[in-house]
C-alpha positions as CSV (number, residue, x, y, z in Angstrom):
1,M,-17.6,171.8,46.2
2,K,-14.2,170.0,46.3
3,R,-11.5,169.9,43.6
4,Y,-9.0,167.1,43.4
5,S,-5.8,166.8,41.4
6,I,-2.6,164.7,41.2
7,F,-0.8,167.6,42.9
8,F,-2.9,168.0,46.0
9,V,-2.4,171.8,46.3
10,G,-3.6,173.9,43.4
11,I,-0.8,176.5,43.8
12,L,1.5,173.8,42.4
13,F,-0.3,174.4,39.1
14,V,0.2,178.1,39.4
15,F,3.9,177.7,40.4
16,Q,4.3,175.1,37.7
17,S,6.4,172.9,40.0
18,C,6.0,169.7,41.8
19,S,9.2,170.0,43.8
20,D,8.0,172.4,46.5
21,N,8.5,171.2,50.0
22,I,5.1,170.9,51.5
23,K,4.9,170.5,55.3
24,E,1.7,169.7,57.2
25,E,1.5,171.8,60.3
26,K,-0.9,170.1,62.7
27,E,0.2,172.3,65.6
28,L,-1.6,175.3,64.0
29,K,-4.9,173.8,65.2
30,Q,-4.3,175.6,68.5
31,F,-4.9,179.0,66.8
32,F,-8.2,178.0,65.4
33,D,-9.3,176.3,68.7
34,K,-8.4,179.5,70.5
35,Y,-11.3,181.3,68.7
36,R,-13.5,178.2,68.4
37,V,-13.5,178.1,64.6
38,N,-12.6,175.6,61.9
39,G,-10.3,176.6,59.2
40,S,-7.2,176.2,57.0
41,F,-3.9,178.1,56.6
42,A,-1.1,178.0,54.1
43,L,2.2,179.9,54.1
44,Y,4.4,179.9,51.0
45,D,8.1,180.8,51.5
46,N,9.0,182.0,48.0
47,G,12.8,181.9,48.6
48,R,12.8,178.3,49.8
49,G,9.9,177.0,47.8
50,E,8.4,175.7,51.1
51,I,4.7,175.5,51.9
52,K,3.5,175.2,55.5
53,L,-0.1,173.9,55.4
54,Y,-2.8,173.2,57.9
55,N,-6.0,171.4,56.9
56,L,-5.4,170.1,53.3
57,E,-9.0,169.2,52.7
58,R,-10.3,172.7,53.4
59,D,-7.4,174.3,51.5
60,T,-8.5,172.6,48.3
61,T,-12.2,173.2,48.8
62,R,-13.9,175.9,46.8
63,M,-16.0,178.5,48.6
64,S,-17.4,182.0,48.0
65,P,-14.5,184.5,47.8
66,A,-16.7,187.2,49.4
67,S,-14.8,190.5,49.6
68,T,-11.4,189.0,48.6
69,F,-12.9,189.2,45.1
70,K,-12.4,193.0,45.3
71,I,-8.8,192.3,44.3
72,V,-9.9,191.1,41.0
73,T,-12.7,193.7,40.6
74,A,-10.2,196.5,41.2
75,L,-7.7,195.0,38.7
76,V,-10.4,194.8,36.0
77,A,-11.7,198.3,36.8
78,L,-8.2,199.7,36.4
79,Q,-7.4,197.7,33.3
80,T,-10.6,198.7,31.5
81,G,-10.6,202.3,32.5
82,V,-13.8,202.1,34.6
83,A,-11.5,203.4,37.4
84,L,-8.7,205.6,36.0
85,N,-6.7,205.3,39.3
86,D,-7.2,204.6,42.9
87,S,-8.6,208.2,43.4
88,T,-11.5,207.6,41.0
89,V,-14.7,208.5,43.0
90,I,-18.1,206.8,42.8
91,N,-20.9,208.9,44.2
92,W,-23.0,207.5,47.0
93,D,-26.4,206.3,45.7
94,G,-28.3,207.9,48.6
95,V,-29.3,204.5,50.1
96,T,-28.6,204.5,53.9
97,R,-27.0,201.2,55.0
98,D,-26.1,199.8,58.4
99,A,-22.4,200.3,57.8
100,E,-22.2,204.1,58.2
101,D,-18.8,204.4,56.5
102,W,-20.5,203.2,53.3
103,N,-22.9,206.1,53.2
104,R,-20.8,208.6,51.3
105,D,-19.0,209.3,48.1
106,M,-15.6,207.5,48.1
107,S,-12.6,206.7,45.9
108,L,-11.5,203.3,44.9
109,A,-8.7,203.5,47.6
110,E,-11.2,204.4,50.3
111,A,-13.7,201.7,49.3
112,F,-11.0,199.0,49.2
113,K,-9.7,200.0,52.6
114,I,-13.2,199.7,54.3
115,S,-14.4,196.9,52.0
116,A,-17.4,198.9,50.9
117,V,-19.7,196.4,49.1
118,P,-22.0,198.9,47.4
119,H,-19.0,200.7,45.8
120,F,-17.7,197.5,44.3
121,Q,-21.2,196.4,43.2
122,E,-21.4,199.6,41.2
123,L,-18.0,199.0,39.8
124,A,-19.2,195.5,38.7
125,R,-22.2,197.0,37.0
126,R,-20.1,199.5,35.2
127,I,-17.6,196.9,34.0
128,G,-20.4,194.7,32.8
129,R,-21.2,191.0,32.8
130,D,-19.4,190.0,29.6
131,T,-16.1,191.8,30.5
132,L,-16.1,190.3,34.0
133,Q,-16.8,186.8,32.6
134,K,-13.9,187.2,30.2
135,W,-11.6,188.0,33.0
136,L,-12.8,185.1,35.2
137,D,-12.1,182.8,32.3
138,T,-8.7,184.4,31.5
139,L,-7.6,184.1,35.2
140,H,-9.1,180.6,35.5
141,Y,-10.5,182.0,38.7
142,G,-12.2,179.2,40.7
143,N,-15.2,177.8,39.0
144,M,-15.5,180.9,36.8
145,T,-19.2,181.1,37.4
146,M,-21.1,184.3,37.7
147,G,-24.7,183.2,38.3
148,S,-27.7,185.4,37.5
149,R,-26.6,188.8,38.9
150,V,-23.5,190.8,37.9
151,D,-23.4,192.6,41.3
152,T,-23.7,189.7,43.7
153,F,-22.0,186.6,42.2
154,W,-19.0,186.8,44.5
155,L,-21.2,187.0,47.5
156,D,-24.1,184.6,46.8
157,N,-22.1,181.3,46.3
158,S,-22.3,181.4,42.5
159,L,-18.5,182.1,42.2
160,L,-16.4,179.6,44.2
161,V,-12.6,179.5,44.7
162,S,-10.3,177.5,46.9
163,P,-7.7,178.8,49.4
164,D,-4.9,177.4,47.3
165,E,-6.2,179.1,44.2
166,Q,-6.3,182.4,46.1
167,L,-2.7,181.9,47.2
168,G,-1.6,181.4,43.7
169,L,-3.4,184.6,42.6
170,V,-1.7,186.9,45.1
171,K,1.7,185.4,44.4
172,R,1.3,186.2,40.7
173,L,0.0,189.7,41.7
174,Y,3.1,190.3,43.8
175,F,5.4,189.5,40.9
176,D,3.4,191.3,38.1
177,Q,2.6,187.9,36.6
178,L,-1.2,188.5,36.1
179,P,-2.5,189.4,32.7
180,F,-3.1,193.0,33.7
181,T,-0.9,196.1,33.2
182,K,2.0,196.5,35.6
183,G,0.4,199.8,36.6
184,A,-2.9,198.1,37.6
185,Q,-1.1,195.4,39.6
186,H,1.1,198.0,41.3
187,T,-2.0,200.0,42.3
188,V,-3.8,197.0,43.7
189,R,-0.7,195.9,45.7
190,N,-0.7,199.4,47.2
191,L,-4.3,199.1,48.1
192,M,-3.6,195.8,49.9
193,L,-0.8,197.3,52.0
194,R,-2.0,197.5,55.7
195,E,1.2,197.8,57.8
196,D,4.6,199.1,56.8
197,N,7.6,199.7,59.1
198,T,11.3,199.1,59.3
199,N,10.8,195.4,60.3
200,Y,8.2,194.3,57.9
201,S,5.3,195.1,55.5
202,L,2.0,193.3,55.7
203,S,-0.4,193.3,52.8
204,Y,-3.8,191.5,52.6
205,K,-7.4,191.6,51.8
206,T,-10.1,190.2,54.0
207,G,-13.5,188.7,53.1
208,W,-16.5,187.7,55.1
209,G,-19.6,186.0,53.8
210,L,-22.5,183.8,54.6
211,K,-22.2,180.1,53.5
212,S,-25.5,179.1,55.0
213,E,-27.9,180.3,57.8
214,N,-25.5,179.3,60.5
215,K,-22.1,179.2,58.8
216,H,-20.0,182.3,58.1
217,I,-16.9,182.1,56.0
218,G,-13.9,184.4,56.7
219,W,-10.8,185.0,54.5
220,V,-7.4,186.7,54.7
221,V,-5.2,186.5,51.7
222,G,-1.9,188.3,51.1
223,W,1.7,188.4,51.9
224,I,4.3,189.6,54.5
225,E,7.6,190.9,53.5
226,E,10.7,191.0,55.7
227,N,14.2,191.9,54.4
228,R,12.8,192.1,50.9
229,H,11.7,188.5,51.1
230,P,8.0,187.7,50.5
231,Y,6.0,185.0,52.2
232,F,2.5,184.5,50.8
233,F,-0.4,183.3,53.0
234,V,-4.1,182.4,52.9
235,L,-6.4,181.8,55.8
236,N,-10.0,180.6,55.6
237,I,-12.3,180.0,58.6
238,E,-15.8,178.9,59.2
239,S,-17.7,180.3,62.2
240,P,-21.2,180.2,63.5
241,D,-20.7,183.9,64.4
242,E,-20.0,186.9,62.3
243,N,-16.7,188.2,63.6
244,P,-14.4,189.5,60.9
245,E,-11.7,190.6,63.3
246,V,-11.0,187.0,64.3
247,S,-9.6,186.1,60.9
248,V,-6.9,188.8,61.0
249,K,-6.1,187.9,64.6
250,I,-5.5,184.3,63.7
251,V,-3.2,185.2,60.8
252,K,-1.1,187.5,63.0
253,D,-1.0,184.8,65.8
254,I,0.3,182.3,63.3
255,L,2.8,184.6,61.7
256,A,4.1,185.5,65.1
257,H,4.4,181.8,65.9
258,Y,6.7,181.5,62.9
259,G,8.9,184.4,64.1
260,F,7.6,187.2,61.9
261,F,7.2,190.9,62.8
262,D,10.8,191.3,64.2
263,G,12.5,191.8,60.9
264,K,14.6,188.6,61.4
265,M,13.1,186.4,58.8
């Protein structure tokens, strides 16, 4: 499902500006070819108002958010008190699953880190359909469609969102501009932090889902910060194979290509 507008990137709606400098980066194709996948990538330099973009058509195409929707689920759970904080535990339901790390009691922080689907499915059931729909509508998240099941709609292609919409969401999250408490947004930002050292901090959430029988969709959405300056990014790939590690590798390859990780940006 594609979405078209006068401003060809939806983040311009979120940023409420038509003056951003958008640069098409065709040379980024090499990083997708390296892993034999199709995809798109966008990088927003908040300080300069500059967007580097590869594959405009895909960047404005809505797809299942898969586990990137855990960002929203966590925010809603914290906002509504379903999760009091990131230490709130949901007990294992006793069902043994292929992912061994999922077969245990775990806190919100632990579940977010390993992207435990059953944990977030239970969170969704506890939050409830009406409340989740209210927040989808409030956030104008993608097509705002839940489908028939409260615990699978972000996985079964009912809910669809585009990469540019995802980029706008994490930018607003970073600056406490989402309609959640600052405490909830701060907690989720901490959940997304994956690397932190003297040169940079890197925060993101991955997602991996099945678009069709022979097409897998991969996501990485987040930001990198160097010298207190944030750059927001979103990657989406399509692959015939299920290989979640590839999406993070591509993001890091592209960021290194632009000179990140040395603390000089």
